[in-house]
C-alpha positions in Angstrom: 1.5 1.2 -15.5 -0.6 2.9 -18.2 1.4 6.2 -18.3 -0.8 7.8 -20.9 -3.9 7.1 -18.9 -2.6 8.8 -15.7 -5.4 11.0 -14.4 -5.0 11.3 -10.7 -7.9 12.5 -8.5 -7.9 16.1 -7.3 -9.1 15.2 -3.8 -7.9 17.7 -1.2 -5.1 16.6 1.1 -6.5 14.4 3.9 -4.2 15.0 6.9 -4.6 12.3 9.6 -1.9 13.6 12.0 0.6 16.5 12.0 3.4 17.3 14.5 6.9 18.7 14.3 8.4 15.2 13.5 5.9 13.4 11.2 2.8 13.6 9.1 0.2 11.0 8.5 -1.9 11.3 5.3 -4.7 9.3 3.7 -3.6 8.8 0.1 -6.3 8.5 -2.6 -6.4 5.7 -5.1 -5.0 6.6 -8.5 -2.3 9.0 -7.2 1.4 8.1 -7.4 3.3 8.2 -4.1 6.4 9.7 -5.8 6.9 11.2 -9.3 7.1 8.9 -12.3 9.4 9.4 -15.3 8.2 12.4 -17.4 6.4 15.6 -16.7 3.0 14.0 -17.1 3.7 11.8 -14.1 4.9 14.7 -11.8 1.7 15.0 -9.9 2.1 12.7 -6.8 1.4 12.6 -3.1 4.8 13.8 -1.9 4.6 16.8 -4.3 1.2 17.7 -2.9 2.3 17.2 0.7 5.5 19.3 0.1 3.4 22.1 -1.3 1.9 22.5 2.2 4.7 21.1 4.3 7.9 22.0 2.5 10.1 20.0 4.9 8.3 16.6 4.4 10.5 13.7 3.5 9.6 10.3 2.1 9.8 7.1 4.2 7.7 4.5 2.4 5.4 4.2 -0.6 2.0 2.8 -1.6 1.2 1.6 -5.1 -0.6 4.1 -7.3 -3.9 2.2 -7.2 -3.8 1.6 -3.4 -5.3 4.1 -1.0 -4.7 4.7 2.7 -2.3 5.6 5.4 1.1 7.0 4.5 3.5 8.7 6.8 6.2 11.4 6.0 9.0 12.7 8.2 9.3 16.4 9.0 13.0 16.2 9.8 16.1 14.2 8.6 16.5 12.5 12.0 12.8 11.5 12.0 13.3 10.1 8.5 16.2 8.0 9.7 14.3 6.8 12.8 11.1 5.9 10.9 13.0 4.4 8.0 14.8 2.0 10.4 11.5 0.9 11.8 10.2 0.0 8.4 13.5 -1.7 7.5 13.6 -3.8 10.7 9.9 -4.7 10.3 8.9 -2.9 13.6 5.9 -1.2 12.1 2.5 -2.9 11.9 0.4 -2.5 8.8 -3.1 -3.7 8.1 -5.0 -3.5 4.8 -8.5 -4.1 3.8 -9.2 -5.8 0.4 -12.1 -7.1 -1.6 -11.1 -10.2 -3.5 -12.7 -12.4 -6.2 -14.6 -15.5 -5.1 -15.6 -16.8 -1.7 -12.6 -17.5 0.5 -13.3 -20.8 2.4 -11.0 -20.6 5.4 -11.3 -18.0 8.2 -7.6 -17.1 8.2 -4.2 -18.2 7.0 -0.6 -17.3 6.2 1.0 -17.0 2.8 4.8 -17.3 2.5 5.8 -17.1 -1.2 9.1 -15.4 -2.2 8.7 -12.7 -4.8 11.0 -11.1 -7.5 10.4 -8.7 -10.3 9.1 -10.3 -13.6 11.7 -8.6 -15.8 10.1 -9.0 -19.2 6.9 -7.7 -17.8 8.1 -5.2 -15.1 6.8 -3.7 -12.9 4.9 -6.9 -12.4 6.3 -9.3 -9.7 6.0 -13.1 -9.5 6.6 -16.0 -7.2 10.2 -17.4 -7.6 11.5 -20.0 -5.1 15.1 -19.7 -6.4 15.8 -15.9 -6.7 12.7 -14.5 -4.9 13.0 -12.5 -1.6 11.0 -13.7 1.4 7.4 -12.4 1.4 5.0 -13.2 4.2 1.3 -12.2 4.6 -1.2 -13.1 7.3 -4.8 -12.8 6.3 -8.2 -13.0 7.8 -11.6 -13.3 6.2 -14.0 -10.6 7.3 -17.1 -11.4 5.3 -18.4 -12.8 2.1 -20.3 -10.3 -0.1 -22.1 -11.3 -3.3 -19.6 -13.9 -4.5 -16.6 -11.8 -3.3 -14.8 -11.7 0.0 -13.7 -8.8 2.2 -10.3 -9.5 3.7 -8.0 -8.0 6.3 -4.3 -8.4 5.2 -1.4 -8.1 7.5 2.0 -8.1 5.7 5.0 -9.1 7.7 7.3 -8.1 4.8 7.0 -5.1 2.4 7.8 -6.5 -1.0 6.6 -4.6 -4.1 3.0 -5.8 -5.1 3.2 -8.4 -2.3 -0.5 -8.4 -1.3 -1.6 -8.3 -4.9 0.5 -11.3 -5.9 -0.2 -13.2 -2.8 -4.0 -12.9 -3.2 -3.6 -13.9 -6.9 -1.6 -17.0 -5.7 -4.4 -17.8 -3.2 -6.8 -18.0 -6.1 -8.6 -14.8 -5.1 -7.1 -11.8 -6.9 -7.9 -8.3 -5.6 -10.9 -6.9 -7.4 -10.1 -4.1 -9.9 -6.3 -4.9 -9.9 -5.1 -3.8 -13.3 -2.1 -6.2 -13.2 -3.1 -9.4 -11.5 -6.9 -9.6 -12.1 -8.9 -10.3 -15.2 -11.8 -8.1 -14.2 -10.2 -4.7 -13.6 -12.5 -2.9 -16.0 -15.5 -3.9 -14.0 -14.4 -1.8 -11.0 -13.8 1.9 -10.5 -10.6 1.3 -8.6 -8.4 -1.5 -7.1 -10.1 -2.7 -3.9 -7.0 -2.4 -1.7 -6.7 0.1 1.1 -4.0 0.6 3.8 -6.3 0.9 6.8 -3.9 1.3 9.7 -0.2 1.8 10.5 1.3 1.4 13.9 4.8 2.8 14.7 6.9 4.5 17.4 7.1 8.2 17.4 10.7 9.3 16.4 10.9 11.6 19.4 10.5 9.6 22.6 9.3 6.3 21.1 5.7 6.6 22.0 3.5 4.0 20.2 1.1 5.6 17.7 -1.5 4.3 15.3 -2.9 6.1 12.3 -6.2 4.9 10.7 -8.2 5.6 7.6 -11.5 3.8 6.9 -11.7 1.9 3.6 -13.8 3.9 1.1 -15.3 0.7 -0.4 
């Protein structure tokens, strides 16, 4: 991450859902989910959320350059309940991405284990010896001017999973500052968390939160 270049957008908070147990928010691209190291990296989504909802608690994260649906708990018990759903892979997440090149197949599955690339952290890479299981289903939506719009459905939640998996497929996400060569050509990374399905921590009712991709 280029710490010195951190200039998060000042978009107003986009609340998708609010109740006594949880919040769903549409995170803008370019904003950290949680604070980084140093005062210049203090501005982040959870700080902005807590300025309005002081009881909000973190459950999961999105990369700085990824936009889309994030949920926060409003109580400790909701945080535990929702955290377990993520841990046990009981949530269903879908992303939209634009990737380089024209993807030939209509759909597929990528299963490539990932681990942090220590000399180049926070980058991740594929490692069949020490990597942790990482699985992504994908579907081609449409080809656009030599690029492809994809729907990505991760089954695991490894750091940078979708970004590394698309690079491994030979179709890196457009604008990705870490895994693509053409980041400077795009105003942002073309990856958006479009929907998140989970069970409400009080009563277990199924809920789905959606935010349309801004690209």
